[in-house]
N, C-alpha and C positions, 0 to 999 in steps of 0.2 A: 123674256123668260121662257124657257122650254117646258113643254108639257111632258117631256120624256121622263119616265120614272127613274128615280135615283137608284143606284146600286146600293146594297146594304151598307157598305163601308162609307158611302157618301151621306147616309142619313145623319142628320144632326142629333146630338144627344140633347136631352131635354130634362131639366131638373124637376119638372112637374108631372112626369109619368103619364104620357098620353095613352098608355096601353089599357087602362081600366077606366071604369065609369067615374070613380072619384077623381082620378088623375085628370080626366077630361074636364070635370067641373072645376078643379083647381086651376087648370090652364085657362079656362074660360074666365074665371074670376080675375086672374092676374091680367089677362088681356083687357078686360073691361076697365081695370084700374089703370093700366098703361094708357088706354085711349081717353079715359075720363077721370084723371087723378083728382080733380077738384070735387068730385062727387063723394069721395071718402069722408071728407070733413063733415058731411051732413048725415052720416050713417051711424048706427050703433050695430054692433055685431056680437054674437054669442061669445062670452069669455071662455067657454069650454072649447073653442076652436083651437086654442093653443095645445090642447091635450090630444088632438086627433093625430094618430101615428101614421101619417101618409107623407110620401115625398112631396115637396112643394109647399107644405103647410108652413114651415118656418119662414120661407120667402113671402108667402101671402100675408102672414101675421106681421112680419117686419114692414112690408109696404103699408098695410093698414095703420100700424102704429105711427110710422113716420108721417103719413099723409093726414092723419086725424087732426093734427095741430096746425097744419099749414094749408090754408085755403087758397093760396096764390100759386100753387104748383100746376103747371101744365105739362103736357107730354114731353116737350123739349127739355124743360128743367128737370123733370124726373129722370130722363135718360142721361142727362149730363151728370146728375148726382150719382147715378149708378154705373157710369161708364167704366170706372176702374175697379169695380167690385166683381166678385165671383160670378154673379148672375146678370151682370150688365149686358152681355151680348145676347142672352136669352130675352131680356126685356126689349132690346132693340129689335130683335127678330119679330117678337109679338107686335111691336109698334108698326112694323112694315106690312103686317097682314091686315086684311080687311076686318073691321069690327062689325059684329052683327047688330049692335045697338045703334040706333040712329040719333039718339038725343041723350043728354045727361039724365033726364028723368027716367027714360027707358033703361039706361045702364044702371042707375041706382036701384031700381026695382028688381032687375035681374040679379044684381050683385047681392042684395039682401036675401033673395030667394036661394041663391047658391050657398051663401054662408050658412043659412039656416039648415039646408040639406046636409052640408058637410058636418055640422056640429051635432046632428042627430043620427 
């Protein structure tokens, strides 16, 4: 993989808005979910999250809702389920990037923190 910067027309589009702080939080939350989907079934998140008017929130909420009930999902299963959906390629790209959390416990704590920050 080249370290050469991409030209603007080669930059991938991202539904979770990397350009602002909230977008970065949403992207980080989705990345944590992609890398540790089984953690979601152990969490509770603010119901007001659905009312946050930011790009990426619908995807984040949909992932949380789908994974809340299914404790057996791993990254491969998640990506397969989303393969033919609109945001499947974005989830695949996030899965290919390094995750900053080193364990499910760490990912869960960070995810709860992000969800609380986004809801307030």
